[in-house]
C-alpha positions as CSV (number, residue, x, y, z in Angstrom):
1,M,-16.9,-19.3,-43.4
2,D,-13.9,-18.3,-41.2
3,T,-12.5,-21.2,-39.0
4,V,-10.5,-20.5,-36.1
5,S,-7.8,-23.1,-35.9
6,R,-6.9,-24.9,-32.2
7,P,-4.0,-26.1,-31.5
8,S,-3.7,-29.4,-30.5
9,L,-2.8,-30.8,-27.0
10,L,-0.1,-32.3,-28.6
11,S,1.3,-29.3,-30.7
12,S,0.7,-27.5,-27.3
13,G,2.7,-29.8,-25.1
14,S,1.7,-32.7,-23.0
15,A,1.6,-33.7,-19.2
16,D,4.8,-34.9,-19.2
17,Q,5.7,-33.3,-16.3
18,P,3.1,-32.0,-13.8
19,I,2.2,-28.8,-13.1
20,A,4.1,-27.0,-10.4
21,L,2.2,-26.9,-6.9
22,A,0.9,-23.5,-6.1
23,A,3.0,-21.9,-3.6
24,A,4.5,-18.4,-2.9
25,R,7.7,-17.8,-3.4
26,S,10.3,-17.1,-0.3
27,R,12.6,-14.4,0.2
28,R,14.5,-14.7,2.9
29,T,14.9,-11.5,4.9
30,R,16.8,-10.6,8.3
31,Q,15.3,-11.7,11.3
32,G,14.3,-9.4,14.0
33,V,12.6,-9.7,17.6
34,V,9.5,-7.8,18.9
35,A,9.5,-8.6,22.4
36,W,7.5,-7.8,25.8
37,G,8.7,-10.2,28.7
38,N,9.1,-13.8,27.9
39,H,7.3,-13.2,24.8
40,R,9.0,-13.2,21.9
41,V,7.4,-12.1,18.0
42,T,10.1,-13.0,15.4
43,V,9.7,-11.0,12.4
44,G,11.4,-11.9,9.1
45,G,13.6,-14.9,7.8
46,D,11.7,-18.1,8.5
47,A,9.0,-16.5,10.7
48,P,5.2,-16.4,9.3
49,V,3.6,-13.5,8.2
50,R,2.6,-11.6,11.2
51,V,-1.1,-9.7,11.8
52,Q,-0.8,-6.4,13.1
53,S,-3.3,-3.5,14.2
54,M,-3.9,-0.4,15.5
55,T,-5.8,1.3,18.1
56,N,-8.5,4.1,17.1
57,T,-8.6,5.1,21.1
58,D,-7.1,8.3,22.7
59,T,-4.2,6.6,24.1
60,A,-4.5,9.0,27.3
61,D,-7.7,7.0,27.9
62,A,-5.5,3.9,29.5
63,V,-8.0,1.6,30.3
64,G,-10.0,2.1,27.1
65,T,-6.8,2.2,25.1
66,A,-5.9,-1.2,27.0
67,I,-9.3,-2.9,26.3
68,Q,-9.4,-2.3,22.9
69,V,-5.7,-3.6,22.8
70,K,-6.7,-6.9,24.4
71,E,-9.6,-7.0,21.8
72,L,-7.2,-6.5,19.0
73,A,-5.1,-9.4,20.6
74,F,-7.8,-11.7,21.3
75,A,-9.0,-11.1,17.2
76,G,-5.2,-12.7,16.2
77,S,-3.4,-9.5,16.1
78,E,0.3,-10.3,17.2
79,L,1.4,-6.8,17.3
80,V,-0.8,-3.7,18.1
81,R,0.2,-0.3,17.8
82,I,-1.0,3.1,19.4
83,T,-0.8,6.6,18.8
84,V,2.0,8.5,21.2
85,N,0.9,11.8,20.4
86,N,1.7,14.0,23.1
87,D,2.7,14.3,27.1
88,E,-0.5,12.7,28.2
89,A,-0.4,9.8,25.6
90,A,3.5,8.7,26.8
91,K,2.1,9.2,30.4
92,A,-0.5,6.7,30.0
93,V,1.7,3.9,28.0
94,P,3.2,2.6,31.2
95,Y,-0.2,2.2,32.6
96,I,-1.6,0.5,29.6
97,R,0.9,-2.0,29.7
98,E,0.3,-2.9,33.4
99,Q,-3.3,-3.0,32.1
100,L,-2.7,-5.9,29.7
101,D,0.1,-7.5,31.8
102,R,-2.8,-7.9,34.9
103,M,-5.2,-9.1,32.3
104,G,-2.6,-11.7,30.9
105,V,-2.6,-10.0,27.7
106,D,1.2,-10.0,26.9
107,V,0.6,-8.9,23.0
108,P,4.0,-6.2,22.5
109,L,3.1,-2.6,22.0
110,I,4.1,-0.4,19.2
111,G,4.3,3.7,19.6
112,D,3.3,5.4,16.6
113,F,5.3,8.5,16.7
114,H,5.4,11.9,14.5
115,Y,7.0,15.4,14.7
116,N,8.0,14.9,18.6
117,G,8.9,11.6,19.1
118,H,12.3,12.3,20.0
119,R,11.4,14.6,23.1
120,L,8.3,11.8,24.1
121,L,11.1,9.2,24.3
122,T,13.6,11.0,26.7
123,D,10.9,12.9,28.7
124,H,9.2,10.1,29.4
125,P,11.4,7.0,30.0
126,A,9.0,4.9,31.1
127,C,7.3,5.0,28.1
128,A,10.2,4.4,26.2
129,E,10.7,1.0,28.3
130,A,7.0,-0.2,28.2
131,L,7.0,-0.1,24.3
132,S,8.4,-2.9,22.2
133,K,8.8,-1.2,19.1
134,Y,9.1,2.6,17.8
135,R,7.5,3.5,14.3
136,I,9.4,6.7,12.9
137,N,8.5,8.7,9.8
138,P,11.6,10.2,8.4
139,G,9.3,12.6,6.7
140,N,8.1,13.9,10.4
141,V,11.1,13.7,12.8
142,G,12.3,17.2,11.0
143,R,14.5,19.2,8.3
144,G,18.2,19.0,7.4
145,D,20.5,18.8,10.6
146,K,17.5,19.5,13.0
147,G,15.7,16.3,11.5
148,D,19.0,14.2,11.6
149,R,19.7,15.1,15.0
150,Q,16.0,14.4,15.9
151,F,16.2,10.9,14.3
152,A,19.5,10.0,15.7
153,Q,18.2,10.8,19.2
154,M,15.4,8.1,18.8
155,V,17.2,5.4,17.3
156,E,20.0,6.0,20.2
157,I,16.7,5.2,22.8
158,A,15.6,2.3,20.7
159,A,19.5,0.9,20.7
160,R,19.8,1.6,24.4
161,H,16.5,0.1,25.5
162,D,17.1,-3.0,23.0
163,K,14.1,-1.9,21.2
164,A,12.9,-2.8,17.5
165,I,11.8,0.0,14.5
166,R,9.8,0.4,11.9
167,I,11.0,3.3,9.6
168,G,7.5,4.2,8.1
169,V,7.7,6.2,5.2
170,N,4.7,7.3,3.9
171,W,3.7,9.4,0.4
172,G,1.7,12.0,2.1
173,S,4.7,13.0,4.2
174,L,7.6,12.5,2.4
175,D,11.2,14.1,3.1
176,Q,10.6,17.4,1.2
177,D,14.1,18.1,1.0
178,L,14.7,14.4,-0.6
179,L,11.8,14.6,-3.0
180,A,12.9,18.1,-4.2
181,R,16.6,17.2,-5.1
182,L,15.3,14.0,-7.0
183,M,12.7,16.3,-8.9
184,D,15.8,18.3,-9.5
185,E,17.8,15.3,-10.7
186,N,15.1,14.0,-12.7
187,A,14.5,17.3,-14.6
188,S,18.0,16.8,-15.6
189,R,17.9,13.3,-17.3
190,V,17.6,13.2,-21.1
191,Q,14.9,11.1,-20.5
192,P,12.8,12.5,-17.2
193,W,11.0,9.6,-15.4
194,E,7.3,10.3,-14.6
195,A,6.4,11.7,-11.4
196,R,4.8,8.9,-10.2
197,Q,8.3,7.3,-10.5
198,V,10.1,9.7,-8.9
199,M,8.2,9.6,-6.0
200,Y,8.7,5.7,-5.8
201,E,12.3,6.5,-5.9
202,A,12.0,9.2,-3.1
203,L,10.1,6.6,-1.1
204,I,12.6,4.3,-1.2
205,T,15.7,6.1,-0.6
206,S,14.0,7.5,2.3
207,A,13.7,4.2,3.7
208,L,16.7,2.8,3.0
209,D,19.1,5.9,3.7
210,S,17.2,6.1,7.1
211,A,18.0,2.4,7.8
212,K,21.6,2.7,7.0
213,R,21.3,5.7,9.4
214,A,20.3,4.0,12.3
215,E,22.5,1.2,11.5
216,E,25.9,3.8,11.7
217,I,24.3,4.8,15.2
218,G,24.0,1.6,16.2
219,L,21.1,-0.3,16.2
220,N,20.6,-4.1,15.4
221,G,19.9,-3.9,11.3
222,N,18.1,-7.0,12.3
223,N,15.2,-5.2,14.3
224,I,15.0,-1.9,11.7
225,F,11.5,-3.1,9.5
226,L,10.7,-1.1,6.4
227,S,7.7,0.1,5.1
228,C,6.5,2.7,2.7
229,K,3.2,3.1,2.6
230,V,0.8,4.5,-0.6
231,S,-2.8,4.3,-1.1
232,A,-3.5,2.8,-4.6
233,V,-3.0,-0.9,-4.9
234,Q,-0.3,-0.4,-8.1
235,D,1.7,1.8,-6.9
236,L,1.9,-0.1,-3.5
237,I,3.1,-3.2,-5.7
238,A,5.4,-1.7,-7.6
239,V,7.1,0.3,-4.6
240,Y,7.3,-3.0,-2.6
241,Q,8.6,-5.1,-5.5
242,A,11.8,-2.7,-6.2
243,L,12.4,-2.2,-2.3
244,A,12.4,-6.2,-1.7
245,Q,15.0,-6.5,-4.5
246,R,17.6,-3.5,-3.0
247,C,17.2,-4.6,0.6
248,D,17.0,-7.7,2.9
249,Y,15.3,-5.6,5.8
250,A,11.9,-7.3,6.8
251,L,9.2,-5.3,5.2
252,H,5.8,-4.2,6.8
253,L,2.6,-4.2,4.3
254,G,-0.1,-2.1,4.1
255,L,-2.1,0.4,2.1
256,T,-2.1,4.1,4.0
257,E,-5.8,4.3,3.5
258,A,-7.4,1.5,2.1
259,G,-11.1,3.0,2.5
260,M,-14.1,1.6,4.1
261,G,-15.6,-1.3,4.2
262,T,-16.1,-3.6,0.8
263,K,-13.6,-1.2,-1.2
264,G,-11.0,-1.4,2.0
265,A,-10.9,-4.9,2.5
266,V,-11.0,-5.8,-1.8
267,A,-8.3,-3.0,-2.0
268,S,-6.3,-4.6,0.5
269,A,-6.5,-8.2,-0.3
270,A,-5.6,-7.3,-4.0
271,A,-2.5,-5.6,-3.3
272,L,-1.4,-7.7,-0.3
273,S,-2.0,-10.9,-2.2
274,V,-0.3,-10.1,-5.5
275,L,2.8,-9.3,-2.9
276,L,2.9,-11.9,-0.4
277,Q,2.7,-14.6,-3.2
278,Q,5.8,-13.2,-4.4
279,G,7.4,-14.0,-1.1
280,I,7.3,-9.8,-0.3
281,G,6.5,-8.6,3.2
282,D,6.9,-9.9,6.9
283,T,3.7,-7.9,8.9
284,I,0.8,-6.9,7.7
285,R,-2.3,-4.6,8.5
286,I,-5.0,-3.8,7.0
287,S,-5.7,0.1,7.5
288,L,-9.6,-0.4,7.3
289,T,-11.7,2.8,8.1
290,P,-14.5,1.1,10.7
291,Q,-18.0,1.3,9.5
292,P,-20.4,3.2,12.0
293,G,-21.0,1.0,15.1
294,E,-18.3,-1.9,13.5
295,S,-15.4,-3.7,15.8
296,R,-11.7,-2.4,15.3
297,T,-11.6,-6.1,15.0
298,Q,-12.6,-6.3,11.7
299,E,-9.1,-5.1,10.3
300,V,-7.5,-8.1,12.2
301,V,-9.9,-10.5,10.8
302,I,-9.2,-9.5,7.0
303,A,-5.6,-9.4,7.9
304,L,-6.3,-12.8,9.2
305,E,-8.6,-14.1,6.2
306,I,-5.8,-13.0,3.2
307,L,-3.1,-15.3,5.0
308,Q,-5.1,-18.4,5.2
309,A,-6.9,-17.9,1.8
310,L,-3.6,-17.9,0.4
311,G,-2.6,-20.7,2.3
312,M,0.3,-19.3,4.1
313,R,-1.4,-19.6,8.0
314,A,-4.1,-21.3,9.2
315,F,-5.8,-19.1,12.1
316,V,-9.6,-20.5,12.9
317,P,-11.2,-23.4,11.1
318,S,-12.1,-23.3,7.6
319,V,-16.1,-23.4,6.4
320,T,-16.4,-23.9,3.0
321,A,-20.1,-23.0,1.6
322,C,-21.7,-22.9,-1.2
323,P,-23.0,-19.7,-2.7
324,G,-26.4,-21.1,-3.7
325,C,-28.6,-20.8,-6.6
326,G,-32.0,-21.9,-7.9
327,R,-31.7,-25.4,-6.5
328,T,-31.1,-23.9,-2.9
329,T,-34.3,-21.4,-2.5
330,S,-34.3,-22.2,1.3
331,T,-32.0,-20.5,3.4
332,T,-31.3,-23.2,5.9
333,F,-27.7,-24.0,4.7
334,Q,-26.9,-20.1,4.8
335,E,-28.0,-19.9,8.5
336,L,-26.0,-23.2,9.3
337,A,-22.9,-22.3,7.5
338,K,-23.1,-18.8,9.4
339,Q,-24.0,-20.1,12.7
340,I,-20.7,-22.7,12.5
341,D,-18.6,-20.1,11.2
342,D,-19.3,-17.6,14.0
343,Y,-19.3,-20.3,16.6
344,L,-15.6,-21.7,15.5
345,R,-14.4,-18.1,15.4
346,N,-15.8,-16.9,18.6
347,S,-14.2,-20.1,20.2
348,M,-10.6,-19.7,19.1
349,P,-9.2,-18.2,21.9
350,V,-10.3,-20.7,24.1
351,W,-9.8,-23.3,21.7
352,R,-6.1,-22.4,20.6
353,T,-5.1,-23.8,24.2
354,R,-7.2,-26.4,24.7
355,Y,-7.2,-27.9,21.0
356,P,-3.9,-27.6,19.6
357,G,-4.2,-27.6,15.6
358,V,-8.0,-26.8,15.5
359,E,-7.0,-23.8,13.8
360,N,-6.8,-26.3,10.3
361,L,-10.0,-28.1,10.8
362,K,-12.0,-28.2,7.1
363,V,-15.6,-28.2,7.5
364,A,-18.1,-28.1,4.6
365,V,-21.7,-26.6,4.6
366,M,-23.5,-27.3,1.4
367,G,-26.9,-26.9,0.4
368,C,-27.6,-29.2,-2.3
369,I,-27.0,-32.9,-3.9
370,V,-25.0,-31.6,-7.0
371,N,-21.2,-30.6,-5.1
372,G,-22.9,-31.3,-1.9
373,P,-21.3,-35.2,-0.9
374,G,-18.4,-34.3,-2.8
375,E,-17.3,-31.2,-0.7
376,S,-18.3,-32.9,2.7
377,K,-16.0,-35.6,1.8
378,H,-12.9,-33.3,1.4
379,A,-13.7,-31.8,4.3
380,D,-12.6,-33.2,7.7
381,I,-16.6,-33.0,8.5
382,G,-19.2,-31.8,6.4
383,I,-22.7,-31.9,5.6
384,S,-24.9,-31.7,2.7
385,L,-28.2,-30.0,2.9
386,P,-31.5,-30.7,0.9
387,G,-31.8,-28.1,-2.0
388,T,-35.0,-27.3,-3.2
389,G,-37.4,-30.6,-3.9
390,E,-34.9,-32.5,-2.8
391,A,-35.8,-35.4,0.3
392,P,-35.5,-33.8,3.9
393,A,-32.3,-35.5,4.6
394,A,-28.8,-34.3,5.5
395,P,-26.2,-36.6,5.0
396,V,-23.1,-36.2,7.3
397,F,-19.5,-37.0,6.3
398,I,-16.9,-37.4,8.6
399,D,-13.2,-37.9,8.0
400,G,-14.2,-38.7,4.0
401,Q,-17.0,-41.4,4.7
402,K,-20.7,-41.1,5.2
403,A,-21.1,-41.3,9.0
404,L,-25.0,-40.4,9.3
405,T,-28.2,-38.3,7.9
406,L,-29.8,-35.8,9.7
407,R,-33.6,-35.4,9.6
408,G,-36.1,-33.3,10.9
409,D,-36.4,-29.5,12.3
410,D,-33.4,-29.4,14.6
411,I,-30.2,-30.5,12.0
412,V,-28.5,-27.4,13.2
413,R,-28.6,-27.7,16.8
414,E,-27.3,-31.7,15.7
415,F,-24.6,-31.0,13.7
416,Q,-23.2,-28.2,15.6
417,V,-23.0,-31.1,18.5
418,I,-21.5,-33.1,16.1
419,V,-18.5,-30.8,15.2
420,D,-17.8,-30.0,19.3
421,N,-17.7,-34.1,19.5
422,Y,-15.4,-34.1,16.8
423,I,-13.0,-31.5,17.6
424,E,-12.9,-32.8,21.4
425,K,-11.8,-36.4,19.9
426,K,-9.0,-35.1,17.4
427,F,-7.8,-32.3,18.7
428,G,-8.3,-32.7,22.3
429,V,-4.9,-32.7,25.0
430,T,-5.0,-36.1,26.5
431,A,-3.0,-36.7,30.0
C-alpha cells in the first residue's frame, strides 16, 4: 500500500518569524482634487479610495436627476456622474447643481461626454462651470486632426475652469485608427501577440497618449485620472496591472458592464478586490444593471461593501451573523440580524455627523452556543441567540464582557435599545 509522505513542521519551516499582517499594498500616485465650493474630494496620493456612481435619469429632467444624485450621495457616493449628451441636458446641469446646493448636497458632479462634448462645453459655459470634472472618451471625440482639435477644445475648457478630467478609454469604443496601427505593427512581429493583447495595448496607449496631450495643452497632470474599462474580470486585471506600471496617474476602476444582480456584484468584487489589494485603484464604480424596481443606490452599497470587506475604509457599522445550520432552525437570529443591519445602514446619514466614528462599530448577531459567545465577545456589542433545543436565553456581550441575558418574546426590541444606548455612550459628542 502506497503511503503519502508529508513534510514535518520542522522541515517545512517553523514560526520563528511572524506571518505578515494582511494589508493592501500601496501605490503612490499623483493626487488631484475634485471640488465644488468648499467641498474638496482628494483623489490619489494618500487619499482613501473614493466611491463614484452614475445616475440613470434623463439629465434634462433637472429635478428628477437632482433627487437621484441626492439619493446616491446619501448612500455614500462621493462623486456622481451624469450624462451630458445634448443641449437640453447641458442646459439642465446648472439647475441640477442649484437644486443640490439648496438641499445642502455638495457632492461634486461629473459630466459624461461622448461625440459632442467639445460643442456642449463651448455653447453652454454655465454647464462647464457647474460640473466639477469632465469624463472624456478618446475613442469618441472624432478621428484624425478633427479629433485632436475637439479633444484639445475640451481640455482647454477644463484648464480654464480648473476642472479635473477623467480620460476614460472603453474597449467598446476604442480609437479605430490607433487599433488599426497596432494591429499592423503586430502583424509584422516575428511572434505576433494574441488579439486580446493588442487590445490591451490599444487601451493603455490611448489613455497614456491622451493624458500626455492634455498636459501639453496645459492641464495640471495631478487632475488627470485614467480608466481603461473592459467587461471581463481577467482582462480588467491584466490591463490595470500593466497600466499601473506605466504611469503614476490616479486610476478609476470598474467593469464597463458588470451585469445584473448577483452576477454583476460578484464580477465587480472579484476584479476590483484583486487590484485594490495590489494597491491599484483610486476611485471605483460598480456598473450594476438594476433589477426591475431596484434602487440605483445598490451599486453604491456594493462599492462600500467591497472597500469595507478589504479593510480599506469603514462606512457603516459591521454586523457579523452566522449563516445558520441544523442547530438554528428558528429564524429569530436571521430576522434580528437583518433588522439591526437595516437600522444601522438607514441611520448612517444622520449618525455620520452626530456620532463620529460610529462606522467602526462591530455588532455580532449569532444563532447558537457553538460560536455565539466567542464571536459576541470579539464584537463591540453582540448577542448569542438560543439555537434549536437550547435554553430560551440570549446572553448579551458589551466590550467583550457578558453584560446581561435577554429572555422572552421582546428580545429584538430590547437588543436594539441596547445598541442605541451603546452608540450614544461611546460615540456621542459631549459638550
